[in-house]
Steps between C-alpha positions, in 0.01 A plus 500: 500500500846578632662241727787593727745236618676478835776748421505823701294763316413855604151622413335216314209723391542667159292807591253650751667379816811373673533140615857406585605135506798467735553131439595262782595686820500203741737205471386138523556473876319827570206388286473172690534669840237771442257266322512258795470776762209670324315170470551448877422850628265685264128489581371413153123489448279439198438830326154655484359738241162647410441453127170607345352507849602144583758399760773290339752295699814414304723194513792739509592608852609847606648680799527871573785646708616851579682740731177546698154342516351721229215386278507447125202454269506329160231310309256657750649302790686671787801333662693604811877460487702271720828650626808426287689185599879502531538329161269750328698788648823346370354457151350851506840651579666300223236598244508867603877503446467323164209709368579838653139521625339476845204283606280478809298186427502165325225291345611137466339250263535123532428305181494127576557393138475625143123443513474817707558837338377858486284664231597822325476799736684813606583600857317832510355507851459853639708417808807423290752778450426662162743356242687344792723198448376145555787256541424135422735233637454139386583190705432137414378401156587708195192641325423704190368852568314705238433867433237635257466865401150630575461674163733345243463146649874445448618212719826443681582166663784433741611190694540588866783291638545376855652784702430764235374857547259693274418864584192666345472881518436832321197440280503121498176468698335783303571363152563126540322195638696204637420139580644164608363253243415146619714219363494120509881493483556606863415265788681670789414808712607860444510780754476850358579794728374839379650783703308826460434838659164577661424867562383526858 
């Protein structure tokens, strides 16, 4: 297991992919402002997935936003996007400038505490741009985030700080799984914004 600290690191993956950690890109006041505004304005709902033929409703809440009301299917459930809010447009512009990539949608996750997490998976939905960048912005509680190589099983862990940006691209989804492990050490909420490109 390799553990990366909070220092700014480019490409935290040792092979088979590029995942750039940009470190903290929002200051304390910006973090507080956007966290508060997203909590007030985003239409979060409990996530739904079809697993082994059974409908599962998660404690974690999600929201799907985009440039238009296009649909997006993952875990065999189809969602229709809400139109970007002003705050999401501001964050999208900032992240596009920081990452050098462009995005037309955002899937937001609300984790109420460390009890809620995400199992190992890769974002390989057919509607996503092939090898396109997925930019993950963290607000609220700091959480550990893990990668595991699909073949070698090598693991990389990183602590995602408040206001930090992680950009996964070029082979990451093909060769690596990622997850947000549950923890008893975190009792406060985290909002994770994942900006991505859907091919229309």
